[in-house]
C-alpha positions, 0 to 999 in steps of 0.5 A: 838278843838283838836290839828290837827296832820296830814300827813308826807310829803316831797318835793324834788326839784332838778336842774342843778347848774347855778352859785356859792352858797353852792353846789360844782361846777358841782353839782345840787342844791337840797332842801328838806322840811319835817314836821311831822305836815303835811299839815292840820292845826288845827282851833286854832292857833298853830305851828309845826316844819319844816326841810330843807335838802339842799346842797345850800342856800335856802329860804322859802316863804309863798304864801297865797291863797285868800284874807286872808293873814298874818295869818301864818309865818315861822322862820327862812325863810332862811338859808344854808344847813341842818336845823331842828326846823324851826317854822311854826306858824299860827293864829286861824281861826274864819271865816266860811270857811277853808283857805290855803297857800303854802310854796315855797322852793327855792335856787338860781337855783331852784324855784318851781312853786307850793310849798306845800299846807297847809290848815286850817279848820274853826270852823264850817266846814261842814261834807263831806257826800258821799251819801249812799252805794247803791248810790255809787254802789260798790260791797264791800259796806254794807248797810247804814241806815238813822237816825242811827247816823252814816256817810258814807265817801269815800277816793279817791286816784290817780292811773294811772292818774285817781282818784279812790276810796281808801276806804269807812267807816261808822263813829260813832262819839260817839264811835270814831271808824268806824263800818266798812271800805270797799275796793277793792283789786287786784294787781293793787291796792296794788301799790309799796312803803313802810309803811309811818307811817304818823299818822294823823287826817282825813280831812273829819271829824271835829277835835272834832269828831275823835280820835287823835292817833299820839302817839297811845292810852294812854293804848299803852301797851295793845292796838295797833292802829289796821288798818281796811284797812291794810297799806300793802294793799295800798303801793302807798304813797298817798293811804298809808298815808290815811290808817294812819288816826285815822278813820281807827283805833280801839283799838286792843289788841296786842295779837289779832293784832299781832296774828290772825288778822295779819294772816287773813290780809296776807291770804286776800292779798293772795286771792286777788292775785289769782282773778280779784278783791277781794271786802273786808269789815272789821268791829268791833262789839261794841255790849256789849262794856263797856270799852274804850281806850283813845286818846292823849287828853284823849277822850274815844274810844270804845273797840270792843268786836269782829272783822269781815271780809267779802270777795267777790271774783270775777274771770272772769275765775273762775269755783267755785262759781256762775257767777264767785263770791264766798264769805267768812266771819269771826267773831273773838272775840277780846279776841282770842289769837291764830294766826292760821286761819283754815277753821272751822273759816270761815262762810257764809255771811248770817251767819255773817249778822245774827250776825251783823244785817246788809246787807253786799254786798248790791249792789250784787243783782243788779249786778248778780240778787237776786237769784244768790246773795242769793246762793253766800251769803249762800255758806259755804266757809269752804268747798270751796277749793279756800279759802284753 
């Protein structure tokens, strides 16, 4: 099993000072716990560093969940003020299920009620399927096929007190990339915040079935960790950290990533700001791929020969398109080195489907009818003004 490297998180706790201790009189005691290792632990035994930032004397306690106890420890478990290189260590999990514990940080006047949850996967953790794209019914989804060796997954995120979809992806265990990542975009889904850079493994997939990209690709001078769902399109913290899972990455040439791909991502965000919702699917084409980049443990990750993006725009007040819908697509060779995006590069959904051999926006006909869906997907976007 590969070593699990996960999310960056932090826990901040504050309270009014009720007595002496390290904090100056009249100040609130605070304690902040952080770790680049995150909350997901590898199945094999291991260790990671925690750091504490505090203005008081503090204590860290492990509270095990369930009957399995004593399989993790913290050294040291108490101190005063700021301290780094606190070691959290855990034993190998040989059971058939995952197990977890919480790290609770406290001071004399601050006692958190829940703490931070750490979860360790088991050796035979089942794959977490989320059905099929037609069963999900969302407009951004391409088709999924039984028996093609790929699996369909969905990441959810909190938004306005509810749980909504963040993005879906179609995973290839052999190539170690998602063939596509699909997601809705609008102003409400952007959220607010900053790029987390919380490079991590995806908790939905067994560790051996995904790349470890905490340090980037071994060929980092040539290939970037190219997002399929851009970090800038999900700025709320819980949504943003999911965009840094290795399953959202492909080995993308720096000239492509920082050139035409960055231009297209910015244009997509602009398009989504002027409509109700922009339904997007981003993908990589592996046809003809014979080269590999390598993750932190030397596992080969297929290098795509091309990238593509399809956008379905809906505006309830729209006068262009059909029933408020218009669509636009792009297919870009990976060796493209320019940065300008022109209308001549845009193609119809039908054209992209012909190149890829898959049905995009598979749920659109059930929404608007087969005849209208056919009109939307055959429209040439290069001559539609709203895209330019």
